[in-house]
C-alpha positions in Angstrom: 0.0 0.0 0.0 1.1 3.5 -0.8 -0.1 6.9 0.5 -0.6 9.5 -2.2 -2.2 13.0 -2.4 -5.2 13.5 -4.7 -7.1 16.8 -4.7 -5.4 17.8 -1.5 -6.4 14.6 0.3 -3.9 11.9 1.5 -5.3 8.5 0.6 -4.0 5.0 0.6 -3.9 3.2 -2.7 -3.0 -0.2 -4.0 -0.6 -1.1 -6.8 -3.2 -0.2 -9.4 -4.1 3.1 -7.8 -7.4 2.0 -6.3 -8.3 3.5 -2.9 -7.9 0.8 -0.3 -10.1 2.6 2.2 -13.5 3.5 0.7 -14.1 5.9 3.6 -11.2 8.1 2.4 -13.2 8.9 -0.7 -15.2 12.1 -1.1 -17.1 13.7 -3.9 -14.3 16.2 -4.6 -11.9 13.3 -5.2 -14.1 11.8 -8.0 -13.4 14.4 -10.7 -9.7 14.1 -10.0 -9.8 10.3 -10.1 -11.8 10.5 -13.3 -9.3 12.8 -15.0 -6.5 10.4 -14.1 -8.2 7.8 -16.3 -9.2 10.2 -19.1 -12.8 10.9 -18.1 -13.5 14.7 -18.0 -15.9 16.1 -17.1 -18.2 14.0 -14.9 -21.8 14.4 -16.1 -25.0 14.0 -14.1 -25.2 10.4 -15.4 -21.7 9.7 -14.2 -22.7 11.0 -10.8 -25.9 8.9 -10.7 -23.8 5.8 -11.3 -21.1 6.8 -8.8 -23.7 7.4 -6.1 -25.4 4.1 -6.9 -22.1 2.3 -6.6 -21.3 3.9 -3.2 -24.7 3.2 -1.8 -24.8 -0.4 -3.2 -21.3 -1.1 -1.8 -22.4 0.1 1.7 -25.4 -2.1 1.6 -23.9 -5.2 -0.1 -20.3 -5.1 1.2 -18.8 -5.5 -2.3 -18.5 -3.5 -5.5 -21.4 -4.0 -7.9 -20.8 -5.9 -11.2 -21.5 -4.3 -14.5 -24.7 -6.3 -14.9 -25.9 -5.2 -11.4 -25.2 -1.6 -12.2 -27.1 -1.9 -15.5 -30.1 -3.7 -14.1 -30.4 -1.6 -10.9 -30.0 1.8 -12.6 -31.7 1.0 -15.9 -28.6 2.0 -17.8 -27.8 0.0 -20.9 -24.5 -1.8 -20.8 -23.5 -0.1 -24.1 -24.1 3.3 -22.4 -21.8 2.2 -19.5 -19.1 1.6 -22.1 -19.7 5.1 -23.5 -19.5 6.8 -20.1 -16.6 4.7 -18.8 -14.8 3.5 -22.0 -12.8 0.3 -22.2 -13.4 -1.3 -18.8 -16.5 0.3 -17.3 -16.8 -1.8 -14.2 -13.2 -1.2 -13.3 -13.3 2.5 -14.1 -16.6 3.1 -12.2 -15.2 1.4 -9.2 -12.0 3.5 -9.4 -13.8 6.8 -9.7 -16.1 5.8 -6.9 -13.2 5.0 -4.6 -14.2 1.3 -4.3 -12.4 -2.0 -4.9 -12.5 -3.6 -8.4 -15.6 -5.8 -8.8 -14.9 -9.6 -8.3 -13.8 -11.1 -11.6 -12.5 -7.8 -13.0 -8.9 -8.0 -14.2 
């Protein structure tokens, strides 16, 4: 684990840059994390998904899969790929300050 500073906040991250302590995340970190992976700006739809992931993680104890995000938010998987290009589940978790979903490489 490494400590780094993002948006003026000291946070602990793993070797891939994911926050290791979800409680260190705040909404002012999300835009900075998004910029680090090429997503700028965050739209209202991004925020809807980020807030869903945070709430779902608190309730379920794990990061939601792409399928769960799609079915629970009514967002088509193809739209998730547009909002978070390449690896949407991994990128949504990263911006949300959560661990990668299980099965995500």
